[in-house]
C-alpha positions in Angstrom: 91.9 -40.2 142.5 93.1 -39.1 145.9 91.3 -40.8 148.8 91.4 -39.6 152.4 90.7 -42.4 154.8 89.6 -41.5 158.4 89.5 -43.7 161.5 87.5 -41.7 164.0 88.3 -41.6 167.7 87.9 -39.3 170.7 91.5 -39.8 171.8 93.1 -40.5 168.5 91.7 -39.9 165.0 93.8 -41.6 162.3 94.0 -40.4 158.8 95.6 -41.8 155.6 95.9 -40.4 152.1 96.4 -42.6 149.1 96.3 -42.0 145.3 94.7 -44.6 143.2 94.9 -45.0 139.4 93.9 -48.1 137.5 95.2 -51.0 139.6 97.8 -49.0 141.4 97.4 -47.5 144.9 100.2 -45.3 146.2 100.8 -44.0 149.7 100.9 -40.2 150.1 100.6 -39.4 153.8 99.2 -40.6 157.1 99.2 -39.8 160.8 97.1 -39.3 163.8 95.3 -36.4 165.4 96.0 -36.9 169.1 93.7 -35.3 171.6 94.5 -34.9 175.3 92.3 -36.9 177.7 91.8 -33.8 179.9 90.2 -31.8 177.2 86.4 -31.3 177.1 84.6 -33.2 174.3 83.6 -29.9 172.6 87.3 -28.8 172.5 88.3 -32.2 171.0 85.6 -31.9 168.3 86.8 -28.4 167.4 90.4 -29.6 167.1 89.3 -32.6 164.9 87.4 -30.3 162.7 90.2 -27.8 162.4 92.9 -30.4 161.7 90.7 -32.2 159.1 90.0 -28.9 157.4 93.7 -28.2 157.1 94.4 -31.7 155.8 91.7 -31.3 153.1 92.9 -27.8 152.2 96.5 -28.9 151.9 96.0 -32.2 150.1 92.9 -31.6 148.0 91.5 -35.2 148.1 88.8 -36.2 145.7 86.8 -38.1 148.2 86.9 -39.6 151.7 86.3 -43.0 153.2 85.3 -43.9 156.8 84.1 -47.0 158.6 80.4 -47.2 159.5 79.5 -47.3 163.2 79.6 -50.7 164.7 77.9 -52.0 167.8 79.8 -51.1 171.0 79.3 -52.6 174.4 79.8 -49.3 176.2 77.0 -46.9 175.4 79.0 -43.8 176.5 81.9 -44.7 174.2 79.5 -45.3 171.3 77.8 -41.9 172.0 81.2 -40.1 172.0 82.3 -41.8 168.9 79.0 -40.8 167.3 79.8 -37.1 168.1 83.3 -37.5 166.5 81.9 -39.1 163.4 79.3 -36.4 163.2 82.0 -33.7 163.2 83.9 -35.6 160.5 80.9 -36.0 158.3 80.0 -32.4 158.7 83.5 -31.2 157.8 83.4 -33.4 154.7 80.0 -31.9 153.7 81.2 -28.3 154.4 84.2 -28.8 152.1 82.1 -30.6 149.4 84.1 -33.8 149.8 82.1 -36.9 148.9 82.3 -39.5 151.7 81.9 -43.2 151.4 81.2 -45.4 154.3 82.0 -49.1 154.7 81.3 -51.6 157.4 84.4 -52.6 159.5 84.1 -56.3 158.3 84.1 -55.1 154.7 87.2 -53.0 155.2 89.1 -56.0 156.8 87.8 -58.3 154.1 89.0 -55.9 151.3 92.5 -55.4 152.9 93.3 -58.7 154.6 90.9 -61.1 152.9 89.3 -62.0 156.3 86.4 -60.0 157.9 87.6 -60.9 161.4 91.2 -59.9 160.9 93.3 -58.7 163.9 94.8 -55.2 164.1 98.2 -56.6 163.5 97.0 -58.3 160.3 95.5 -55.0 159.1 98.8 -53.2 159.8 100.8 -55.8 158.0 98.6 -55.9 154.9 98.5 -52.1 154.7 102.3 -52.1 154.7 102.4 -54.8 151.9 99.6 -53.1 149.8 101.3 -49.7 150.0 104.8 -51.1 149.7 105.8 -49.3 152.9 108.0 -50.7 155.7 107.3 -48.0 158.2 105.5 -48.9 161.5 102.0 -47.5 161.2 100.0 -46.8 164.3 96.7 -48.8 164.6 94.5 -45.7 163.9 96.7 -44.7 161.0 96.6 -48.2 159.5 92.8 -48.4 159.9 92.5 -45.0 158.1 94.7 -46.2 155.3 92.7 -49.5 155.2 89.5 -47.5 154.7 91.1 -45.5 151.9 92.4 -48.7 150.3 89.0 -50.3 150.5 87.4 -47.5 148.6 90.2 -47.6 146.0 89.5 -51.3 145.5 85.7 -51.0 145.5 85.4 -47.7 143.6 85.6 -49.2 140.0 83.1 -51.9 141.0 80.7 -49.2 142.4 81.0 -47.1 139.3 80.2 -50.1 137.1 77.2 -51.0 139.3 75.9 -47.4 139.0 76.5 -47.3 135.2 79.4 -44.8 135.3 82.2 -47.1 134.1 
């Protein structure tokens, strides 16, 4: 099963692609969609949609994983993030890609073992779990962590739903 993890952002949207079979999760690709600050929000949303569409077309993932929205102190930032997530969810729906959402604490718990893990701890554990020594950017590591979370929870979810 190929899983596309997404870490939404209006400046940087991270993505990570892993392949999971049995107890093995293998790194395939990752990176960031970087958006210039000077661009209008609508232009950023179009770019995110276009680049995600190309990622999906080129890599043919079986599903996608994204963190659920969390409470933000800045209402404007939360609203913009909501727009970005909306475009991502729409692109997944348009391409027929099933999407799974997990709370940020659950992603950190699944990857690091601690729900309040730091960004550095997430990056370090993603490197270990995927046996990669490259320096992942924060957004890239968060996207991979989301994909890894689904890889780890997918068999449990199937059993709970009577599919396994």
